[in-house]
C-alpha positions, 0 to 999 in steps of 0.5 A: 169221437175219433178221426185220423187223416194221412195215415196208412190203414186209418181204420186201425188208428181209429179202432185204437182211438175208440178203444181208449175212449171206450169209457165214453160209450159201451153200447155200440161203435162205428167206423167209416173210412175212404180210399180213392179207388173204392170210395167210402166204407163203413162198419157199425156194430153193437158191443165193445170195440175189442169184440168187433174191431179187432177182427182182421176180416172186418178191418180189411173191409175198411181201407183208406188213409182217412177215417172216423169213428164213434162209440155210443152212449145213448142220451137221445134216440132208441136203445136195443138190438133193433136200433143199429140205424142209430149207431154213428158215424152217419153218412150222407151223399151230397152234390159235392160228394159224400161226408160222414159225421160223428157227434158227441153231445146233445142237441136241445132243439133237435125235436123242433128241427126234426119236425120242421125237416119232416114237414119239408120232406126229409126222410129220417133213418134213425131216432138220433138227434145227431141225424138232424145235422146231416139233413140240415147240411143237405138243405144248405146251398153252400158249395163245400161240405165244411161250409154246409156243416157251418150252416147246419150247426148255426141252426142247432142249439146245445152241445156238440163236439163233432168230427166229420170227414169228406173224401180228402178232409178231416173236420173238427168243431166244438160248440161255442160254449165248449161243453164237450172236449175235443183235442188235436194230435199229430201223428209223425210228421204229416198226419193228424188225429182228432179225439174226444180226449188226450188218452185217444192220442196216447194209445196211437203214439200221437203228439198232443198239440192243443185243444180245439177251442170253443166255437172253433172249426178246424179243417185238415187237408194235405197235412195242413190245418185251417182254423175258423170261428163260424159262431158268435163268441160265448162264455165257455161252459165246459161240463164239470161232469167231464172232470168229475166222472166222464173222462179217463183219469189219465187225460188232460182237460183244459190244461189240467190232469183229470186225475189230479183234479179228482184228487184235489176234489177229495182234498177239498171234501176232507176240509169241508166234511172231515170225518174220523174214519178207518176207511175211505171207499170210492164209488164208482171207479172214478171216485178212487182219486178223490178217495186218495185225496180225501 
C-alpha cells in the first residue's frame, strides 16, 4: 500500500511508490486520486505497475494532490482475469463524502462478518476480505470517515495495515499486533507519504520519519498529522516472514536493515549447521544475503 498527500500529481508519486513495492504483489494494481474540481478518479489494472501506470494517457486521468494505491498479492478472494473487481483500492460513497481504502493483511473473521452483512442487506462487489471494511464503515453512525474507519476496524480480527483517503485527508492505521509494516515519510516541507516499506519512500526522495506504531492511526490533513490509538494495547506480533522473505533487502524494518538481518541469519545458520562446502547457493533471491552471511 502507498499513499501521498500535498503533492502536485499525486498519482505519479503513488505509481513510483507502488513500483518500489512491486515485490509485495505482481498480480494487479490500482490507484485512486482526488482533485477538488472533478472529484475522485480511479484506475485498476492487471499486471505490473511498469506495464500500466507509466502510460501518460492513463496518468492524465488521475489528477489531484492526494492519492493512494495498492499492488495485489491475493491471499483471500478469487484470482484470474474475471476478478478485476477484487483489485484494490476499494471506494465507497458515504453521507459525508467518498473514501477509498487499500489494505495489506488478512482479516481472519471476514467470512463471518461477510455473512452477517449480507443477511442485513449489504451487496458485495468483490470476493476480497478487505471489502468488509467498507461495508462496516457504511453501517457506522460516526460523523467522520476516520471515526467510521475506527468503528469498522474494531470489529475485524487479524492483520491490517491500511492507507485510506478522503477528499482532504490521508489516513494510515496498523492493527494492534503490528503484523504488517507501515511507515511515514515527508516529501519536501509540507507533503507526506505512507508506504508499506521504506523503499517506497526512497524512490520518491521522501525522508523516512518513523514507523506507524502497532495500534496507531494517523490522520494527515493540511500538512498536519494527528495521531490516536483507537485499539486496546496488545503485545507486538510483527511477522518474521517480512524479515526473512517478503520485504525488499534495502528496506528498514523495526529499526533494522532487512539485508543485515538476513545476512546475520546466514551467520547464525553457519554456527548451528556448519558444512565443509565449496559453494553456497541462495534460493530464492531473498536467500542471497543469508548465503553471503553463511
